[in-house]
Residue frames as qw, qx, qy, qz and C-alpha x, y, z in Angstrom:
[[0.662, 0.139, -0.734, 0.050, -58.85, -17.45, -212.60],
 [0.173, 0.071, -0.715, 0.674, -58.27, -17.09, -208.87],
 [0.449, -0.013, 0.202, -0.870, -61.79, -15.44, -208.33],
 [0.734, 0.063, -0.434, -0.518, -63.58, -18.23, -210.32],
 [0.542, 0.101, -0.803, 0.226, -61.82, -20.98, -208.40],
 [0.021, -0.041, -0.656, 0.754, -62.74, -19.48, -204.96],
 [0.577, 0.043, 0.023, -0.815, -66.37, -18.73, -206.11],
 [0.729, 0.051, -0.610, -0.307, -66.69, -22.44, -207.17],
 [0.382, 0.023, -0.809, 0.446, -65.24, -23.72, -203.87],
 [0.210, 0.018, 0.426, -0.880, -67.71, -21.45, -201.84],
 [0.639, 0.036, -0.231, -0.733, -70.70, -22.57, -203.92],
 [0.707, 0.014, -0.706, -0.045, -69.98, -26.29, -202.91],
 [0.048, 0.110, -0.713, 0.691, -69.94, -25.60, -199.18],
 [0.458, -0.497, -0.638, -0.367, -73.07, -26.81, -197.36],
 [0.506, -0.689, 0.009, -0.518, -74.43, -26.63, -193.85],
 [0.950, -0.271, -0.083, 0.133, -72.47, -29.53, -192.36],
 [0.031, -0.914, 0.405, 0.002, -69.20, -28.09, -191.12],
 [0.661, -0.400, 0.624, 0.120, -67.54, -31.42, -190.69],
 [0.749, 0.386, 0.457, 0.286, -68.19, -32.33, -194.38],
 [0.293, 0.953, -0.056, 0.055, -67.11, -28.74, -195.37],
 [0.375, -0.756, 0.524, 0.112, -63.75, -29.44, -193.66],
 [0.728, -0.083, 0.635, 0.245, -63.24, -32.57, -195.35],
 [0.604, 0.687, 0.350, 0.202, -64.13, -31.08, -198.75],
 [0.053, 0.972, -0.230, -0.013, -61.94, -27.99, -198.12],
 [0.533, -0.545, 0.610, 0.216, -59.00, -30.29, -197.24],
 [0.743, 0.265, 0.567, 0.237, -59.50, -32.08, -200.56],
 [0.437, 0.875, 0.151, 0.145, -59.26, -28.75, -202.32],
 [0.298, -0.846, 0.420, 0.141, -56.06, -27.86, -200.66],
 [0.625, -0.202, 0.688, 0.310, -54.53, -31.05, -202.16],
 [0.602, 0.643, 0.452, 0.142, -56.27, -30.25, -205.51],
 [0.258, 0.950, 0.040, 0.172, -54.73, -26.81, -205.93],
 [0.635, -0.675, 0.171, 0.335, -51.39, -27.14, -204.17],
 [0.581, -0.121, 0.466, 0.656, -49.53, -27.15, -207.47],
 [0.308, 0.842, 0.410, 0.165, -51.73, -24.46, -209.17],
 [0.371, 0.456, -0.061, 0.806, -50.02, -21.10, -210.26],
 [0.320, -0.605, 0.042, -0.728, -52.34, -19.43, -207.66],
 [0.727, -0.247, -0.641, 0.002, -51.97, -22.28, -205.32],
 [0.353, -0.003, -0.505, 0.788, -50.41, -20.33, -202.51],
 [0.241, -0.120, 0.061, -0.961, -53.16, -17.74, -202.58],
 [0.669, -0.184, -0.524, -0.494, -55.95, -20.36, -203.00],
 [0.643, -0.190, -0.690, 0.273, -54.79, -22.39, -200.12],
 [0.152, -0.005, -0.438, 0.886, -54.76, -19.26, -197.83],
 [0.457, -0.120, -0.180, -0.863, -58.25, -18.55, -198.82],
 [0.719, -0.184, -0.646, -0.177, -59.29, -22.10, -198.13],
 [0.448, -0.074, -0.666, 0.593, -57.64, -21.96, -194.77],
 [0.193, -0.066, 0.209, -0.956, -59.80, -18.92, -193.98],
 [0.673, -0.127, -0.363, -0.632, -62.80, -20.77, -194.97],
 [0.654, -0.101, -0.725, 0.190, -61.76, -23.65, -192.55],
 [0.114, 0.030, -0.535, 0.836, -61.73, -21.24, -189.83],
 [0.510, -0.108, -0.049, -0.852, -65.37, -20.36, -190.52],
 [0.760, -0.097, -0.597, -0.239, -66.18, -24.14, -190.26],
 [0.376, -0.021, -0.766, 0.520, -64.82, -24.36, -186.66],
 [0.391, -0.715, -0.576, -0.074, -67.16, -24.11, -183.67],
 [0.059, -0.893, 0.090, -0.438, -66.99, -21.23, -181.39],
 [0.793, -0.561, 0.236, 0.038, -65.42, -23.40, -178.72],
 [0.852, 0.124, 0.205, 0.466, -62.71, -24.57, -181.22],
 [0.329, 0.741, 0.042, 0.585, -62.03, -20.96, -182.21],
 [0.393, -0.851, 0.194, -0.289, -61.69, -19.81, -178.68],
 [0.904, -0.314, 0.211, 0.201, -59.25, -22.74, -178.10],
 [0.701, 0.410, 0.130, 0.568, -57.16, -21.75, -181.04],
 [0.073, 0.849, -0.042, 0.521, -57.14, -18.08, -180.05],
 [0.642, -0.733, 0.200, -0.106, -56.15, -18.83, -176.52],
 [0.883, -0.102, 0.218, 0.404, -53.20, -21.00, -177.83],
 [0.552, 0.557, 0.143, 0.604, -52.10, -18.36, -180.28],
 [0.164, -0.896, 0.025, -0.412, -52.32, -15.57, -177.80],
 [0.758, -0.620, 0.191, 0.074, -50.14, -17.52, -175.40],
 [0.778, -0.004, 0.323, 0.540, -47.50, -18.08, -178.14],
 [0.196, 0.978, 0.068, 0.000, -46.14, -14.68, -178.82],
 [0.788, -0.174, 0.077, 0.586, -42.45, -14.95, -179.71],
 [0.346, 0.559, 0.087, 0.749, -42.21, -11.70, -181.42],
 [0.426, -0.826, -0.062, -0.365, -43.74, -9.91, -178.34],
 [0.861, -0.477, 0.002, 0.179, -41.29, -11.82, -176.19],
 [0.701, 0.159, 0.072, 0.692, -38.14, -11.03, -178.05],
 [0.108, 0.694, 0.090, 0.706, -39.14, -7.22, -178.30],
 [0.558, -0.799, -0.043, -0.220, -39.86, -7.19, -174.54],
 [0.863, -0.265, 0.023, 0.431, -36.29, -8.69, -174.03],
 [0.588, 0.248, 0.127, 0.759, -34.46, -6.24, -176.22],
 [0.021, -0.858, -0.268, -0.438, -36.26, -2.98, -175.42],
 [0.559, -0.812, 0.007, 0.168, -34.64, -2.39, -171.97],
 [0.710, -0.165, 0.288, 0.621, -31.26, -2.78, -173.73],
 [0.329, 0.576, 0.404, 0.630, -32.18, -0.33, -176.52],
 [0.294, -0.917, -0.217, -0.160, -33.43, 2.21, -173.84],
 [0.636, -0.711, 0.135, 0.270, -30.09, 2.03, -172.14],
 [0.281, 0.850, -0.379, -0.234, -28.10, 2.40, -175.32],
 [0.468, -0.347, 0.799, 0.145, -26.74, -1.20, -175.34],
 [0.671, 0.499, -0.132, -0.532, -27.46, -1.58, -178.96],
 [0.350, 0.470, -0.798, -0.137, -24.84, -4.19, -179.77],
 [0.185, -0.049, 0.926, -0.326, -26.09, -6.49, -177.14],
 [0.614, 0.389, 0.378, -0.573, -29.80, -5.98, -178.39],
 [0.568, 0.541, -0.411, -0.465, -28.71, -6.73, -181.82],
 [0.103, 0.331, -0.938, 0.003, -27.09, -9.92, -180.98],
 [0.404, 0.197, 0.775, -0.444, -30.23, -11.15, -179.27],
 [0.615, 0.558, 0.114, -0.545, -32.44, -10.05, -182.27],
 [0.352, 0.530, -0.691, -0.343, -29.97, -11.57, -184.82],
 [0.129, -0.134, 0.964, -0.189, -30.23, -14.85, -183.06],
 [0.494, 0.421, 0.576, -0.497, -34.11, -14.58, -183.30],
 [0.574, 0.628, -0.100, -0.517, -34.31, -13.45, -186.75],
 [0.032, 0.440, -0.857, -0.267, -31.87, -16.34, -187.92],
 [0.034, 0.197, 0.980, 0.001, -34.71, -18.98, -187.21],
 [0.366, 0.420, 0.365, -0.746, -37.74, -16.60, -187.75],
 [0.388, 0.339, 0.792, 0.326, -40.12, -17.94, -190.51],
 [0.048, -0.135, -0.294, -0.945, -41.58, -15.70, -193.04],
 [0.045, 0.509, 0.775, -0.371, -45.05, -14.33, -191.99],
 [0.183, 0.822, 0.374, -0.388, -47.75, -12.30, -193.50],
 [0.265, -0.282, 0.494, 0.779, -46.02, -11.79, -196.84],
 [0.520, 0.512, -0.058, -0.681, -47.86, -10.20, -199.80],
 [0.517, 0.119, 0.814, 0.235, -49.05, -12.64, -202.49],
 [0.122, 0.177, 0.613, 0.760, -50.77, -12.19, -205.80],
 [0.246, -0.636, -0.632, -0.368, -54.06, -11.55, -204.32],
 [0.537, -0.778, -0.313, 0.090, -53.45, -10.05, -200.76],
 [0.335, 0.549, -0.338, 0.687, -51.45, -7.32, -199.25],
 [0.613, -0.524, -0.530, 0.262, -50.76, -7.22, -195.54],
 [0.128, 0.618, -0.170, 0.757, -50.68, -4.13, -193.42],
 [0.496, -0.489, -0.567, 0.440, -50.67, -2.87, -189.75],
 [0.045, 0.629, 0.006, 0.776, -51.79, 0.59, -188.81],
 [0.186, 0.043, -0.621, 0.760, -51.43, 2.08, -185.32],
 [0.189, 0.466, 0.548, -0.668, -54.83, 3.80, -185.42],
 [0.484, 0.682, 0.548, 0.009, -57.67, 4.85, -187.85],
 [0.060, 0.893, -0.149, -0.421, -55.82, 8.05, -188.69],
 [0.230, -0.501, 0.709, 0.439, -52.92, 6.16, -190.36],
 [0.434, 0.314, 0.833, 0.137, -55.42, 4.05, -192.25],
 [0.286, 0.880, 0.299, -0.233, -57.00, 7.25, -193.56],
 [0.034, -0.796, 0.420, 0.435, -53.72, 8.64, -194.66],
 [0.361, -0.156, 0.838, 0.378, -52.74, 5.38, -196.33],
 [0.416, 0.574, 0.705, -0.022, -56.14, 5.32, -198.20],
 [0.155, 0.926, 0.074, -0.335, -55.59, 8.96, -199.31],
 [0.096, 0.832, -0.453, -0.304, -52.15, 8.99, -200.52],
 [0.097, -0.374, 0.891, 0.237, -51.25, 5.43, -201.40],
 [0.766, 0.161, 0.029, -0.622, -54.18, 3.05, -201.50],
 [0.662, -0.160, 0.732, -0.004, -54.37, -0.71, -201.64],
 [0.353, 0.406, -0.650, -0.538, -53.58, -2.54, -205.04],
 [0.452, -0.058, -0.881, -0.129, -54.95, -5.84, -203.79],
 [0.632, -0.615, -0.366, -0.298, -57.10, -7.09, -200.93],
 [0.021, -0.609, 0.511, -0.607, -55.97, -5.69, -197.68],
 [0.803, -0.358, -0.476, 0.040, -55.53, -8.12, -194.81],
 [0.273, -0.847, 0.231, -0.393, -54.58, -6.95, -191.31],
 [0.531, 0.186, -0.719, 0.408, -51.63, -8.30, -189.31],
 [0.595, -0.679, -0.418, -0.101, -53.05, -9.03, -185.81],
 [0.257, -0.879, 0.238, -0.323, -51.90, -7.14, -182.67],
 [0.787, -0.509, 0.349, -0.004, -50.22, -10.14, -181.21],
 [0.811, 0.211, 0.302, 0.454, -47.88, -10.48, -184.18],
 [0.020, 0.944, -0.010, -0.329, -46.18, -7.11, -184.17],
 [0.796, 0.189, 0.294, 0.494, -44.12, -7.77, -187.22],
 [0.253, 0.880, 0.054, 0.398, -43.88, -4.03, -188.13],
 [0.387, -0.877, 0.270, -0.093, -42.12, -3.26, -184.65],
 [0.867, -0.232, 0.371, 0.237, -39.83, -6.23, -185.15],
 [0.695, 0.494, 0.225, 0.472, -38.60, -5.10, -188.55],
 [0.062, 0.931, -0.068, 0.353, -38.26, -1.50, -187.54],
 [0.653, -0.707, 0.272, 0.005, -36.27, -2.52, -184.38],
 [0.854, -0.045, 0.356, 0.377, -34.03, -4.71, -186.36],
 [0.522, 0.672, 0.172, 0.497, -33.45, -2.16, -189.05],
 [0.157, -0.950, 0.136, -0.234, -32.74, 0.57, -186.42],
 [0.745, -0.549, 0.348, 0.153, -30.17, -1.73, -184.57],
 [0.790, 0.225, 0.321, 0.472, -28.48, -2.72, -187.90],
 [0.291, 0.856, 0.074, 0.420, -28.24, 1.04, -188.78],
 [0.413, -0.866, 0.265, -0.098, -26.67, 1.95, -185.42],
 [0.765, -0.359, 0.449, 0.289, -24.03, -0.83, -186.22],
 [0.168, 0.670, -0.392, -0.607, -23.54, 0.76, -189.71],
 [0.342, 0.027, 0.899, 0.272, -24.84, -2.23, -191.57],
 [0.236, 0.343, -0.080, -0.906, -26.46, -0.17, -194.02],
 [0.359, 0.116, -0.737, -0.561, -27.61, -2.66, -196.61],
 [0.280, -0.253, -0.911, 0.167, -29.18, -4.93, -194.02],
 [0.042, 0.373, 0.453, -0.809, -30.72, -2.06, -192.25],
 [0.361, 0.216, -0.313, -0.851, -32.36, -0.77, -195.54],
 [0.347, -0.059, -0.883, -0.310, -33.70, -4.29, -196.21],
 [0.252, -0.391, -0.849, 0.252, -35.57, -4.60, -192.97],
 [0.091, 0.387, 0.221, -0.891, -36.70, -0.94, -192.78],
 [0.360, 0.157, -0.537, -0.747, -38.17, -1.44, -196.24],
 [0.329, -0.226, -0.912, -0.093, -39.95, -4.57, -194.98],
 [0.133, -0.459, -0.637, 0.604, -41.54, -2.49, -192.29],
 [0.214, 0.373, -0.031, -0.903, -42.51, 0.27, -194.57],
 [0.314, -0.091, -0.780, -0.533, -44.24, -2.21, -196.80],
 [0.225, -0.455, -0.833, 0.219, -46.38, -3.12, -193.82],
 [0.037, -0.851, -0.399, 0.339, -47.09, 0.52, -193.00],
 [0.533, 0.430, 0.255, 0.683, -46.10, 2.74, -196.03],
 [0.009, -0.843, -0.089, -0.531, -47.06, 6.03, -194.27],
 [0.712, -0.628, -0.176, 0.261, -45.08, 5.60, -191.08],
 [0.130, 0.947, -0.192, 0.220, -42.96, 8.75, -190.59],
 [0.637, -0.622, 0.453, 0.049, -40.65, 6.84, -187.96],
 [0.825, 0.019, 0.474, 0.308, -39.61, 4.36, -190.57],
 [0.493, 0.808, 0.125, 0.298, -39.31, 6.97, -193.46],
 [0.151, -0.947, 0.252, -0.127, -37.06, 9.00, -191.07],
 [0.755, -0.413, 0.480, 0.170, -34.81, 6.03, -190.39],
 [0.764, 0.395, 0.406, 0.310, -34.39, 5.42, -193.96],
 [0.206, 0.964, -0.048, 0.163, -33.38, 9.00, -194.35],
 [0.507, -0.737, 0.438, 0.090, -30.49, 8.28, -192.06],
 [0.809, 0.056, 0.515, 0.277, -29.31, 5.52, -194.43],
 [0.577, 0.664, 0.297, 0.372, -29.44, 7.71, -197.52],
 [0.138, -0.972, 0.190, 0.011, -27.73, 10.61, -195.75],
 [0.476, -0.626, 0.580, 0.211, -24.68, 8.20, -195.57],
 [0.764, 0.034, 0.628, 0.144, -25.05, 5.65, -198.18],
 [0.618, 0.565, 0.449, 0.311, -25.48, 7.36, -201.51],
 [0.359, -0.034, 0.171, 0.917, -23.69, 10.20, -203.35],
 [0.127, -0.408, -0.415, -0.803, -26.94, 11.56, -204.43],
 [0.081, 0.086, 0.620, -0.776, -29.45, 13.08, -202.01],
 [0.409, -0.123, -0.514, -0.745, -32.38, 12.36, -204.20],
 [0.577, -0.327, -0.746, -0.058, -33.73, 9.47, -201.95],
 [0.310, -0.203, -0.550, 0.749, -32.95, 11.51, -198.89],
 [0.163, 0.073, -0.026, -0.984, -35.02, 14.33, -200.00],
 [0.514, -0.196, -0.639, -0.537, -37.79, 12.15, -201.16],
 [0.539, -0.331, -0.752, 0.187, -38.16, 10.29, -197.87],
 [0.191, -0.212, -0.418, 0.863, -37.88, 13.40, -195.78],
 [0.347, -0.035, -0.174, -0.921, -40.65, 15.10, -197.75],
 [0.601, -0.266, -0.685, -0.316, -42.79, 11.96, -197.38],
 [0.452, -0.296, -0.686, 0.487, -42.18, 11.72, -193.76],
 [0.028, 0.138, 0.211, -0.967, -43.24, 15.41, -193.34],
 [0.442, -0.116, -0.495, -0.739, -46.40, 14.73, -195.42],
 [0.664, -0.245, -0.687, -0.164, -47.48, 11.86, -193.22],
 [0.356, 0.087, -0.649, 0.667, -46.25, 13.05, -189.81],
 [0.432, -0.689, -0.355, -0.462, -48.74, 13.55, -187.02],
 [0.685, -0.564, -0.219, 0.405, -46.27, 13.83, -184.04],
 [0.096, 0.987, -0.122, -0.045, -44.47, 17.16, -183.62],
 [0.486, -0.601, 0.551, 0.315, -41.13, 15.53, -183.11],
 [0.662, 0.215, 0.616, 0.370, -41.46, 13.71, -186.39],
 [0.333, 0.902, 0.250, 0.114, -42.41, 16.99, -188.09],
 [0.245, -0.902, 0.307, 0.178, -39.37, 18.76, -186.53],
 [0.627, -0.306, 0.617, 0.362, -37.03, 15.93, -187.53],
 [0.621, 0.558, 0.498, 0.236, -38.36, 16.13, -191.13],
 [0.116, 0.993, 0.007, 0.012, -37.66, 19.90, -191.20],
 [0.504, -0.704, 0.448, 0.223, -34.18, 19.19, -189.88],
 [0.690, 0.018, 0.621, 0.372, -33.46, 16.60, -192.56],
 [0.430, 0.820, 0.314, 0.207, -34.73, 19.00, -195.25],
 [0.126, -0.976, 0.166, 0.065, -32.40, 21.67, -193.73],
 [0.629, -0.397, 0.583, 0.326, -29.44, 19.31, -193.94],
 [0.651, 0.463, 0.514, 0.311, -30.36, 18.72, -197.60],
 [0.236, 0.952, 0.153, 0.118, -30.21, 22.46, -198.23],
 [0.401, -0.788, 0.406, 0.231, -26.91, 22.87, -196.46],
 [0.662, -0.016, 0.644, 0.383, -25.53, 20.17, -198.85],
 [0.458, 0.681, 0.464, 0.334, -27.05, 22.22, -201.80],
 [0.374, -0.042, -0.042, 0.925, -25.30, 25.29, -200.43],
 [0.192, -0.616, -0.349, -0.680, -28.61, 27.18, -199.96],
 [0.316, -0.041, -0.652, 0.688, -28.07, 28.44, -196.53],
 [0.304, -0.123, 0.077, -0.942, -31.01, 30.65, -196.52],
 [0.745, -0.155, -0.420, -0.494, -33.44, 27.95, -197.01],
 [0.654, -0.070, -0.684, 0.314, -31.59, 25.70, -194.51],
 [0.115, 0.104, -0.488, 0.859, -31.77, 28.42, -191.93],
 [0.529, -0.172, -0.097, -0.826, -35.45, 28.84, -192.54],
 [0.781, -0.130, -0.577, -0.201, -36.03, 25.04, -191.98],
 [0.531, -0.060, -0.669, 0.517, -33.93, 24.68, -188.86],
 [0.093, -0.103, 0.313, -0.939, -35.63, 27.70, -187.36],
 [0.653, -0.129, -0.220, -0.713, -39.04, 26.58, -188.25],
 [0.682, -0.066, -0.729, 0.006, -38.31, 23.10, -186.87],
 [0.235, 0.019, -0.653, 0.720, -37.96, 24.48, -183.40],
 [0.500, -0.199, -0.052, -0.841, -41.64, 25.45, -183.47],
 [0.900, -0.133, -0.275, -0.311, -42.22, 21.70, -182.97],
 [0.880, -0.355, -0.149, 0.278, -39.21, 20.66, -181.06],
 [0.057, -0.936, 0.334, -0.093, -36.56, 22.76, -179.31],
 [0.974, -0.046, 0.035, 0.217, -33.66, 20.52, -180.29],
 [0.441, -0.688, 0.362, 0.449, -29.83, 21.05, -179.83],
 [0.613, 0.148, 0.594, 0.500, -29.34, 19.59, -183.21],
 [0.263, 0.853, 0.371, 0.257, -31.26, 22.44, -184.93],
 [0.272, -0.941, 0.110, 0.168, -29.35, 25.03, -182.68],
 [0.613, -0.396, 0.491, 0.476, -25.89, 23.46, -183.75],
 [0.531, 0.426, 0.546, 0.488, -26.80, 23.46, -187.47],
 [0.071, 0.966, 0.220, 0.120, -27.96, 27.15, -187.17],
 [0.460, -0.796, 0.250, 0.305, -24.63, 28.05, -185.48],
 [0.628, -0.011, 0.564, 0.537, -22.74, 26.23, -188.43],
 [0.366, 0.726, 0.447, 0.373, -24.88, 28.29, -191.05],
 [0.211, -0.971, -0.029, 0.109, -24.07, 31.55, -189.05],
 [0.564, -0.573, 0.405, 0.436, -20.30, 30.59, -189.17],
 [0.518, 0.249, 0.606, 0.550, -20.62, 30.34, -193.07],
 [0.027, -0.101, 0.181, 0.978, -21.88, 33.85, -193.18],
 [0.189, -0.431, -0.763, -0.443, -25.58, 32.91, -193.31],
 [0.339, -0.320, 0.187, -0.865, -28.48, 34.98, -191.77],
 [0.353, -0.223, -0.908, 0.025, -30.18, 32.94, -189.00],
 [0.052, 0.281, 0.531, -0.798, -32.09, 35.62, -187.32],
 [0.215, -0.209, -0.644, -0.703, -35.43, 35.00, -189.05],
 [0.498, -0.052, 0.343, -0.795, -38.93, 35.74, -187.97],
 [0.521, 0.171, 0.821, -0.160, -41.56, 32.96, -188.07],
 [0.566, 0.720, 0.234, -0.327, -43.20, 34.70, -190.96],
 [0.185, 0.731, -0.591, -0.286, -39.81, 34.92, -192.82],
 [0.287, -0.211, 0.934, 0.033, -39.35, 31.14, -192.34],
 [0.584, 0.444, 0.630, -0.253, -42.84, 30.41, -193.66],
 [0.460, 0.801, -0.092, -0.372, -42.13, 32.48, -196.71],
 [0.055, 0.584, -0.771, -0.248, -39.01, 30.72, -197.47],
 [0.421, 0.020, 0.904, -0.069, -40.65, 27.32, -197.12],
 [0.572, 0.613, 0.420, -0.346, -43.40, 28.32, -199.42],
 [0.317, 0.774, -0.380, -0.394, -40.96, 29.57, -202.01],
 [0.005, 0.405, -0.908, -0.110, -39.45, 26.14, -202.05],
 [0.734, -0.086, -0.404, -0.539, -42.93, 24.32, -202.04],
 [0.321, 0.068, -0.876, 0.353, -42.15, 22.78, -198.77],
 [0.476, -0.598, -0.615, -0.196, -45.18, 21.80, -196.61],
 [0.034, -0.440, 0.352, -0.825, -45.75, 24.48, -193.82],
 [0.504, -0.244, 0.533, -0.634, -46.89, 22.79, -190.61],
 [0.473, 0.093, 0.869, -0.110, -48.91, 19.64, -190.36],
 [0.023, -0.179, -0.791, -0.584, -50.56, 18.27, -193.41],
 [0.377, -0.060, 0.151, -0.912, -53.98, 19.85, -193.37],
 [0.729, -0.088, -0.558, -0.385, -55.63, 16.55, -194.34],
 [0.523, -0.069, -0.774, 0.350, -54.22, 15.12, -191.14],
 [0.023, 0.032, 0.514, -0.857, -55.58, 17.79, -188.90],
 [0.609, -0.013, -0.226, -0.760, -58.95, 17.71, -190.63],
 [0.712, -0.038, -0.684, -0.152, -59.01, 13.88, -190.19],
 [0.318, -0.064, -0.733, 0.598, -57.97, 14.06, -186.54],
 [0.303, 0.013, 0.295, -0.906, -60.76, 16.52, -185.80],
 [0.681, -0.023, -0.422, -0.598, -63.32, 14.33, -187.56],
 [0.637, -0.004, -0.758, 0.140, -62.13, 11.21, -185.65],
 [0.122, -0.028, -0.625, 0.771, -62.12, 12.99, -182.22],
 [0.462, 0.022, 0.117, -0.879, -65.59, 14.47, -182.71],
 [0.700, -0.032, -0.593, -0.396, -66.89, 11.14, -184.00],
 [0.556, -0.144, -0.768, 0.285, -65.83, 9.33, -180.92],
 [0.036, 0.024, 0.458, -0.888, -66.83, 12.08, -178.64],
 [0.605, -0.030, -0.243, -0.758, -70.46, 11.98, -180.27],
 [0.771, -0.065, -0.610, -0.170, -70.39, 8.21, -179.63],
 [0.571, -0.731, 0.247, -0.281, -69.40, 8.86, -175.94],
 [0.923, -0.036, -0.107, 0.367, -66.15, 6.70, -176.47],
 [0.171, -0.983, 0.064, -0.035, -64.23, 9.22, -174.50],
 [0.629, -0.483, 0.459, 0.402, -60.83, 7.48, -174.24],
 [0.625, 0.292, 0.470, 0.550, -60.67, 7.26, -177.99],
 [0.121, 0.942, 0.238, 0.202, -61.94, 10.80, -178.41],
 [0.499, -0.823, 0.192, 0.192, -59.35, 11.99, -175.84],
 [0.743, -0.183, 0.424, 0.485, -56.52, 10.27, -177.74],
 [0.470, 0.549, 0.414, 0.553, -57.33, 12.11, -181.07],
 [0.161, -0.977, -0.126, -0.065, -58.04, 15.40, -179.27],
 [0.637, -0.635, 0.264, 0.349, -54.51, 15.13, -177.76],
 [0.635, 0.066, 0.465, 0.613, -52.87, 14.47, -181.04],
 [0.214, 0.802, 0.384, 0.405, -54.89, 17.39, -182.65],
 [0.362, -0.929, -0.039, 0.061, -53.87, 19.78, -179.80],
 [0.654, -0.426, 0.335, 0.528, -50.15, 18.86, -179.91],
 [0.508, 0.375, 0.479, 0.609, -50.31, 19.96, -183.71],
 [0.027, 0.726, 0.418, 0.546, -52.49, 22.99, -183.48],
 [0.257, -0.143, -0.494, 0.818, -52.45, 24.39, -179.84],
 [0.298, -0.433, -0.440, -0.728, -56.02, 25.10, -180.45],
 [0.203, -0.110, 0.595, -0.770, -57.67, 26.33, -177.05],
 [0.756, -0.004, -0.083, -0.649, -61.09, 25.05, -178.32],
 [0.790, 0.132, -0.598, -0.029, -59.61, 21.45, -178.45],
 [0.230, 0.230, -0.706, 0.630, -58.05, 21.92, -175.08],
 [0.490, -0.111, 0.335, -0.797, -61.40, 22.83, -173.60],
 [0.849, 0.053, -0.311, -0.423, -62.89, 19.66, -175.19],
 [0.533, 0.239, -0.735, 0.344, -60.02, 17.61, -173.67],
 [0.057, -0.160, 0.617, -0.768, -60.70, 19.07, -170.17],
 [0.705, -0.076, 0.004, -0.705, -64.45, 18.25, -170.56],
 [0.837, 0.077, -0.515, -0.167, -63.75, 14.75, -171.23],
 [0.432, 0.180, -0.733, 0.493, -61.29, 14.30, -168.36],
 [0.347, -0.192, 0.421, -0.816, -63.86, 15.59, -166.09],
 [0.848, -0.007, -0.131, -0.514, -66.23, 12.90, -167.30],
 [0.895, 0.087, -0.437, 0.020, -63.84, 9.96, -167.26]]
């Protein structure tokens, strides 16, 4: 039904943009009460954009770029978050959210996403995939960061239900974001008597992670899960292995706790890997991610897009410590 209506509207468009705009306006009125009215009107609005002259488009873009309330409020609260003044930042953001209108919400036809880089989109397409038409949230409307920041601050204030609500809004925009999944882990560590959700989100975060500290944090979360399961051997393997990616005092403290309970914490890297494999836990970064990073870096390198290539080579090197990758990075740095 929706596709047929849109096809009919497009067929009736001509070469005169002024007449097209008048026609499209009439179609908005015609379909406003239709079951797919919301989706139809959004698509008509996109057609209206195509009817604007380049000058009109430029004027609109200039106005929209100057009006960035989300960016403005995030820039206001970030210094307070960095200084640990979470309550003050939360008060500012709560005042903003109380008057914030819904934006870029999924409908019957479209789903809205934002990915930080092409790697994230590749991960999304591989492991989740779109069920509707994908539309991208523009860079000047960082809705993902807004929901994540609000969810984080609510979590710090122990407002777990509200935090979960906004972190899930952020996750809907970017379903493969390890940082969001790891914040949700913190909620399920506290909120539920069962650790099923906690384990699920920690496992997903590990699968999608491409920063070493996210991989380390995922292993620590899984280690905490196995402590609660009283499987100290697996927990020790996880906390030990996490320090391959981040030398965290949190891991050290948990290992000392395991030792105090009689657990063996003096494990070799090979022993840790064996323990992880025995539990079907991913060892190191997801191979799909390292392979995709290599492909992206090589592609940009071959196209002489050196800054983009360097970005992906750096991500790859942080995960692999591959000296051949380091050599490519040094070659690019000499060029740029």
